[in-house]
N, C-alpha and C positions, 0 to 999 in steps of 0.2 A: 502519791507524789507530795514532797515539802514543794512548799511555796514561799518563794525569797523576797522581800520587797527591798530595792535598792534605790536612795534618796541621791538625787544630784549625780544619777547615771547616763544622765545625755552626753557626756564626755570624759576624757581625763581616766582618774582612776575609778570613778563610780562606772563607768563603760567596761572598763576590765574588768572589775567586781560581776556585773552581771553576766559576762559574756562569760566568765569562768563558771559562775555557779550555774549558769545552762548547761556547760559542758559537763559536769559532776551532777547533773539529771534534776535539778532543780525544775520546777515553775517558776519563772522570772516576772515580777511587774518593774516596767524601769520608771522609775521619775523623776521628773526634773524639772523646774520651774520653766525651762524653753518648752511648751508643748513638741514645736516641729523636732527637736532634740529627741524627746523620748522615745517619739515613735519612728525617729529614724533607728534607733538602738535596739527597740521592742520587733522591728522590720529586719534587724540582720539579726536578730535569735532564731525568729520565726516559733515555729511549733508552740508550744504551752507560754507564750507570752504575753504579753499587754501593757501599753502604753499609761500612766497615769499621771498626767501633769498634775503639780499642784507647788505649790508654797509652803517650806517646813515654817515658816514664820507663821503662818495662821492655824493656829490650833483646831479649829472646827474642819480645815481642808484637810488635817492629817487623818483627823480621825476619818474623816469621809471617805479618803484615799483606801483607807485599811478595810474599810466595810465595803466598797466597791472590788478591791482583790480578791477576799475571802466570797463576797458575791460570785464574780467570776469564775474566780480557779479554783475556789472549795476551802481555802484554810490560807491564814498567813503562820510559818512555822517559822522564818529567819526574818529578821529586820533590822538590816544594814542601814545606820542611821550615818551616811557617807558625805551629804549636801555640806559643804562649808565654804568660806570665803576667807582671804588674806588681806591684809593692807599695811605699808610701812610706812609707818611715822614716829618719831619720838615719843615717849610720853608725853614730854612738854606740849607737843602739838595737837595731842588727840582731844577731839572735840568731843561733846555730848553727844550728836549726832553720830559721829564714829563708834562710839562705845555702843551703842542703842542697836547699829544696825550690825555690828559684830558679834555681839550677845544676841542677838537676835537669832540671826542665822547655825551660829556655832553652840549655843547653848541652847537656846527653850526651842531650838527646832531639834536637837538631842532629846530632850525633854517631851517634848511632844510627839517624837516618833516612840520612845518609850510607851506611854502612856497610853498610846492607840493600841501598840503592839501587844504588849502586856495585858491589857484588858481584853483582847481580843482572844489571846492564847489560853488565860486563865476560865475562858468560858466556853474554850474547845476543851479543853483538860487536855493532857497528855504533854505538857511541858513547849520549850522552844528554845530559841537562841536571838538575842539581843545582840547587837555588835555595833560599838561607836569608834567614829572616827576623832582620835585624837592626833596626836603629833610628837616627835621630840622636843619641840615645843612646849610638851606639857610636861617633861622630866625636870627639863631645864632652860628655862629663860633664855629670849634671845633678845638682843639688842636691835632696836627697829621695831620689833616685832612685839612687844612689850602687852599692848592689849590682846592681840591672837594668843601669845603665849599664854595670858589668862583664861582664856577661852578653852583652851585646853588641859590647864591643869584643873577648870571645873568639871570637863568631861571626864577628867580622872576619878575625882571624888563622886560626880554623879553615877558611875559603875559601877564604886564601890558599894554604895551604897542599895543600888540597885538590886546588886547582888545576891546582897544580904535579906532582903527585903524579898523577895521575889525566886527564893530558891526555895521556901515552902511549897511553890508547884510547878518545880523542877524545869524553871527558868534560868537561862546561865544571860549573864551581861559580863561580856567582855568586849575590848576597846585595841587598835591597833595604832601603832605610833608609827607613821612612816619619816623618811629625812628628806634628802634632796631629790624629788621625783623631777623625771623629764615634762613638765605638762605646762597647760598655758598659766598654773599659779603660779610656778617656779619663774617661768619666762619675765611676768609681771614684778617678782620678788627681784629678780634680778636687775630689771629696767631702775626699778624707783631704789633699790639700795645702792646703784650706782651712782646717781644723785649723790647722795648724802658722803659715799665712799669716793665721788672723785674719778669713777669707774669707767672703761667704756662697754657698750652692749657685751654680755658674755665673759665680763672678769671678775662678775662677783660669784657669778656661779660658778666659774672654775676656781675660784680662790676657797669657796666653802667646801669645793667636789674633793680638794688634799686635805679635809676632813674626815674623809669616807676612808678606813679600813680598807675594804674590799676594791678601792681604786677605778670604781665607775661611778655615774649615775643611777640610779634606781629609775627603774621600770614601772610603770601602773602594774604590767605584768607579777612583778614582783609581788605588789601588794597583795592581787588580786588569790595568788598560792597559798598565802597566810591565810587571809579571809577567805577561803577554801576551807583551809583546816579549822576553824573557829565554827562555821557553818556547818560542818559534815560530824559524824559520829565520833569519830578520834578525840574529839574535845568535850566529851559529855562532861567531864569530871573536872574541868576547867572554867573559873569564874571568879570576878570580880578582877581578873587582871588585866593591864594597858603592858603590851608588849610592843617596845622596839622592833623595828621590821626594817631598819636603817641602812645595814652597808657594815655597821662598826664606827657609827659616829658618838652614840651616847652609850656608854655602857656601865650599867648598874646595877 
């Protein structure tokens, strides 16, 4: 049985991915910085699952997490580096602390997950799948989300480089790029952007949603369905890609 780790899976997109991969037949390790949330989702999954609370910005903790999952569930075959944060600010306002925090989670965390998972997969033999959280903001920079956009552009570059380096081990590396998703993160973006744009709560989300060709806000399950493909055998010949799954906002 394949074993998947999903980071930031205590809620939102990560939770939906964890639940979907479990339905697909994977054993699932649910990671979150909040132990209670991770445990709740693991309990929701039941069966071959476990909660692995850890902070993805702590490299040693990420390696320990991977070791714990391999020890408990037998292997690590899929790593979904989903954990991420956003912050709304103009680039002129961004502080050194803002940059450190944003890059620590969205970039360093992705690299640490990649390093730990790939090291385990190489030792195991037989290949594996590493799946990173990027964003439409990694294909087109968004105003008021400049430093967030920078981290997602970085994830695209890391994904391409890792795909080339790890191909010899039959490890594929791809990223998923969501758009406007109905989650707590987008509630925060709506609220904070509203302050800059003079909008009431909900108005910014409504304005952005008009950009969606399919005419509706994305759900976490929409993202999870694509990650299911990336984690499964049908994507075995796909690597180095950062694919939009956004309802048709950014088309390249």
